[in-house]
C-alpha positions as CSV (number, residue, x, y, z in Angstrom):
1,M,58.6,-39.9,-39.6
2,M,55.8,-41.8,-41.3
3,K,56.3,-42.7,-44.9
4,I,53.6,-41.5,-47.2
5,A,52.4,-42.8,-50.6
6,V,50.5,-40.3,-52.8
7,I,48.3,-42.0,-55.4
8,G,47.8,-39.4,-58.1
9,G,50.4,-36.7,-58.8
10,G,48.0,-34.1,-60.2
11,T,47.4,-30.7,-58.9
12,M,46.0,-31.7,-55.5
13,G,48.5,-34.5,-55.0
14,A,51.4,-32.0,-55.7
15,T,49.7,-29.5,-53.4
16,F,49.8,-32.0,-50.5
17,I,53.4,-32.9,-51.2
18,R,54.5,-29.3,-51.3
19,A,52.6,-28.4,-48.2
20,V,53.8,-31.2,-45.9
21,T,57.4,-30.9,-47.0
22,N,57.5,-27.1,-46.8
23,D,56.1,-27.4,-43.3
24,G,58.9,-29.9,-42.4
25,L,56.4,-32.6,-41.5
26,V,57.7,-35.1,-44.0
27,E,61.1,-35.5,-45.7
28,M,61.0,-35.8,-49.5
29,A,62.8,-39.1,-49.2
30,D,59.8,-40.4,-47.2
31,L,57.4,-39.7,-50.0
32,T,56.5,-41.9,-53.0
33,V,54.1,-40.7,-55.6
34,C,52.3,-42.9,-58.1
35,E,51.4,-41.2,-61.4
36,I,50.4,-42.9,-64.7
37,L,51.2,-40.1,-67.1
38,P,54.8,-40.1,-68.2
39,E,55.0,-36.3,-68.7
40,R,53.6,-35.7,-65.2
41,R,56.1,-38.2,-63.7
42,N,58.9,-36.2,-65.3
43,W,57.5,-33.0,-63.9
44,L,57.2,-34.4,-60.4
45,T,60.8,-35.6,-60.5
46,R,62.0,-32.2,-61.6
47,E,59.7,-30.3,-59.2
48,F,60.4,-32.3,-56.0
49,A,64.0,-33.3,-55.8
50,G,64.5,-36.5,-53.8
51,I,61.0,-37.8,-54.1
52,S,60.3,-41.3,-55.4
53,V,58.1,-41.4,-58.5
54,T,56.6,-44.5,-60.0
55,E,53.8,-45.6,-62.4
56,S,53.1,-48.7,-60.2
57,Q,50.4,-48.2,-57.7
58,S,51.3,-51.4,-55.8
59,K,54.9,-50.3,-55.5
60,A,53.8,-46.9,-54.1
61,V,51.5,-48.5,-51.6
62,E,54.2,-50.9,-50.4
63,C,56.4,-47.8,-49.6
64,G,53.8,-46.0,-47.6
65,D,52.4,-46.3,-44.0
66,L,49.8,-43.7,-45.0
67,I,48.1,-43.5,-48.4
68,Y,46.9,-40.2,-49.8
69,L,44.4,-40.8,-52.5
70,S,44.1,-37.9,-55.0
71,V,42.9,-39.6,-58.1
72,K,39.7,-38.9,-60.0
73,P,36.5,-40.4,-58.5
74,Q,36.0,-42.5,-61.6
75,D,39.3,-44.2,-60.9
76,L,38.2,-45.4,-57.5
77,G,37.6,-48.9,-58.8
78,T,41.2,-49.3,-60.0
79,L,42.8,-48.8,-56.5
80,D,45.2,-51.4,-55.2
81,R,43.7,-53.5,-52.4
82,A,47.2,-53.8,-50.9
83,A,46.2,-50.5,-49.1
84,T,43.9,-52.5,-46.8
85,S,46.2,-52.3,-43.7
86,R,47.3,-48.7,-44.2
87,L,45.9,-45.5,-42.9
88,L,44.2,-43.9,-45.9
89,I,43.3,-40.3,-46.7
90,S,40.8,-39.9,-49.5
91,I,40.1,-36.5,-51.2
92,L,38.0,-38.1,-53.9
93,A,35.1,-35.6,-54.5
94,G,31.7,-37.3,-54.0
95,S,33.1,-40.6,-53.0
96,T,31.8,-41.7,-49.6
97,I,33.8,-43.7,-47.0
98,A,31.7,-46.7,-47.7
99,E,32.6,-46.6,-51.4
100,V,36.3,-46.2,-50.6
101,Q,36.1,-49.1,-48.2
102,A,34.4,-51.3,-50.8
103,S,37.1,-50.6,-53.4
104,T,40.1,-50.8,-51.2
105,G,39.1,-53.1,-48.3
106,A,40.7,-50.5,-45.9
107,E,39.2,-49.9,-42.5
108,R,41.2,-46.9,-41.3
109,I,39.9,-44.2,-43.7
110,I,39.9,-40.4,-43.6
111,R,37.6,-38.6,-46.0
112,A,38.9,-35.1,-46.6
113,M,37.7,-32.2,-48.8
114,P,40.4,-29.5,-49.4
115,N,39.7,-26.5,-51.6
116,T,41.6,-24.7,-54.3
117,P,43.4,-22.2,-52.1
118,A,45.2,-25.1,-50.5
119,Q,47.6,-24.8,-53.5
120,I,49.1,-21.7,-51.8
121,G,48.7,-22.8,-48.2
122,K,45.5,-20.8,-47.7
123,G,43.0,-23.6,-48.1
124,F,40.3,-25.0,-45.9
125,T,39.9,-28.8,-45.4
126,A,37.0,-30.5,-43.8
127,W,37.5,-34.1,-42.8
128,T,36.1,-37.1,-41.0
129,A,37.3,-40.5,-40.0
130,T,36.2,-44.1,-39.4
131,A,36.1,-45.5,-35.9
132,G,39.2,-47.5,-36.6
133,V,41.4,-44.4,-36.8
134,T,43.1,-43.9,-33.5
135,A,43.3,-40.6,-31.6
136,E,47.0,-40.4,-32.3
137,E,46.4,-40.9,-36.1
138,R,43.7,-38.2,-36.1
139,K,46.2,-35.8,-34.5
140,L,48.7,-36.7,-37.2
141,V,46.1,-36.1,-40.0
142,G,45.1,-32.8,-38.5
143,R,48.8,-31.7,-38.6
144,L,49.2,-32.8,-42.2
145,L,46.0,-31.1,-43.4
146,D,46.9,-27.9,-41.4
147,A,49.9,-27.6,-43.7
148,M,47.5,-26.7,-46.6
149,G,45.8,-23.9,-44.6
150,E,43.1,-24.6,-42.0
151,Q,41.3,-27.9,-41.2
152,L,38.1,-28.9,-39.4
153,Y,37.2,-32.3,-38.2
154,V,33.5,-33.3,-38.3
155,A,32.1,-36.5,-36.7
156,D,29.2,-36.8,-39.1
157,E,30.2,-37.6,-42.7
158,S,27.1,-35.9,-44.1
159,V,28.5,-32.6,-43.0
160,I,31.2,-33.0,-45.6
161,D,28.7,-32.4,-48.3
162,K,27.5,-29.2,-46.6
163,I,31.0,-27.9,-46.3
164,T,31.8,-28.8,-49.9
165,A,29.0,-26.5,-51.0
166,V,30.6,-23.6,-49.1
167,S,34.4,-24.0,-48.9
168,G,34.8,-26.4,-51.8
169,S,32.7,-24.5,-54.3
170,G,33.1,-21.1,-52.6
171,P,36.3,-20.1,-54.3
172,A,34.4,-20.2,-57.7
173,Y,31.7,-17.8,-56.3
174,V,34.4,-15.5,-55.0
175,F,36.2,-15.6,-58.4
176,L,33.0,-14.7,-60.1
177,I,32.6,-11.7,-57.9
178,I,36.2,-10.7,-58.5
179,E,35.6,-11.0,-62.3
180,A,32.5,-8.9,-62.1
181,L,34.1,-6.2,-60.1
182,I,37.0,-6.0,-62.5
183,N,34.6,-5.8,-65.5
184,A,32.7,-3.1,-63.7
185,A,35.8,-1.1,-63.0
186,V,36.9,-1.3,-66.7
187,N,33.3,-0.3,-67.8
188,I,33.6,3.0,-65.9
189,G,36.9,3.8,-67.5
190,L,39.7,2.3,-65.3
191,R,42.6,0.5,-66.9
192,P,42.3,-3.3,-66.8
193,D,45.6,-3.8,-65.0
194,D,44.7,-1.2,-62.4
195,A,41.2,-2.6,-62.0
196,R,42.6,-6.1,-61.4
197,R,45.1,-4.9,-58.9
198,M,42.7,-2.8,-56.9
199,V,39.9,-5.4,-56.9
200,L,42.2,-8.2,-55.7
201,Q,43.7,-6.0,-52.9
202,T,40.2,-4.9,-51.9
203,V,39.0,-8.6,-51.6
204,I,42.2,-9.6,-49.7
205,G,42.1,-6.6,-47.4
206,S,38.4,-7.0,-46.7
207,S,38.8,-10.7,-45.9
208,E,41.7,-10.1,-43.6
209,F,40.0,-7.2,-41.9
210,A,37.0,-9.3,-41.2
211,R,39.2,-12.1,-39.8
212,Q,41.1,-9.8,-37.5
213,S,38.2,-7.7,-36.3
214,G,36.0,-10.7,-35.4
215,D,32.9,-8.5,-36.0
216,H,29.8,-9.7,-37.8
217,P,30.0,-8.9,-41.5
218,A,26.8,-6.8,-41.2
219,V,28.6,-4.6,-38.7
220,L,31.6,-4.2,-41.0
221,K,29.3,-3.5,-43.9
222,D,27.7,-0.7,-41.9
223,M,31.1,0.7,-41.1
224,V,31.7,1.3,-44.8
225,T,28.2,2.6,-45.6
226,S,27.4,6.3,-45.0
227,P,23.7,7.4,-45.2
228,G,23.0,8.5,-48.8
229,G,26.5,7.8,-49.9
230,T,28.1,5.9,-52.7
231,T,28.2,2.6,-50.9
232,A,24.6,2.8,-49.9
233,A,23.7,3.4,-53.6
234,G,25.7,0.4,-54.7
235,L,24.3,-1.9,-51.9
236,Q,20.7,-0.9,-52.8
237,V,21.3,-2.2,-56.3
238,L,22.8,-5.4,-55.1
239,E,19.9,-6.1,-52.8
240,Q,17.4,-5.2,-55.5
241,R,19.1,-7.6,-57.9
242,G,19.0,-10.4,-55.4
243,V,22.7,-10.9,-55.0
244,R,22.4,-12.1,-51.4
245,S,19.6,-14.6,-52.2
246,A,21.4,-15.8,-55.3
247,L,24.5,-16.7,-53.3
248,I,22.3,-18.5,-50.7
249,D,20.6,-20.4,-53.5
250,A,23.9,-21.3,-55.1
251,V,25.2,-22.9,-51.9
252,A,21.9,-24.8,-51.5
253,A,22.2,-26.1,-55.1
254,A,25.8,-27.1,-54.6
255,H,24.8,-29.0,-51.4
256,Q,22.0,-30.8,-53.2
257,R,24.4,-31.8,-56.0
258,A,27.0,-33.0,-53.6
259,E,24.4,-35.3,-52.0
260,E,23.4,-36.6,-55.4
261,L,26.9,-37.4,-56.4
262,G,27.3,-39.3,-53.1
263,R,24.3,-41.5,-53.9
264,Q,25.5,-42.4,-57.5
C-alpha cells in the first residue's frame, strides 16, 4: 500500500485520514501528518492511534509516496520543494495547478475540491490532474477521494471553479434554508427541538427520495403540491419573493469569486 504524507492536520486533513483508513485503503502506519500547532499534533496522536505526527514538513514529505496538501492557501509559498518527485493532491481553495507547480516544483499534481459533508463520508469532490499523472495513479486518486463520499474527474481545470460554486459553497446555502425553516417552525408555535428534528429529517428524506426516484425535481415538487393546497400557498410566496432566482444568483456570484481568487 502506498505511503501518504498529509501536510496540514486541520479539519480537512483529518477528514481525509479518517476516510481512507475507515475504508481500509490505507493503514494508519502508512500515514504521516505534518502539523505545526502543538495542541493539534497532540490531538492527532490521540485521535489516530498508530499514525506518525511531526512538525517537520520535510520529514513528512520524505515518508510519503503521495502528498496530500491541506494547508491554507496563504501557506502555499512555504511548501517543501522535496515534494517535486511525488504525486501531489492539493485541496487548497483558489490555488491553481500552475501556482502549486511554481511553489513545489511538482509535475504530477491533482487539484481537488472536497466539500464540508466529506467530514461524515457524504461529501462531493471534484478533481482534475496534470498530464504527468498516469492512468493507474488517477484510478488510485479516485478510490481515495471516493472514501469521502462521491468524486468527479473533470479534464478542464476551469470547471473546478464552477463546481466550487455549487458543491463547495452549496452546503452553506442548504444550511441557510435549514436555519430559516427551523425559525419559521418556531415562529408558528412549534418547540425548537421538535422544529430542528423535523426540518433536518425533511431535508434528509427529500434529498434521498430525489436521489432514489431519479425524477426531475420539478416532477417531485408537483407530487407534493395539491391545487389550492397548503404547499401551493407556500410555493407561491417563495416564487414571489424570488427564492429561486436568489439561489441562481448566489451560485453565479460564488463562481465569479472563485475565478477572481484564482487570478490573484
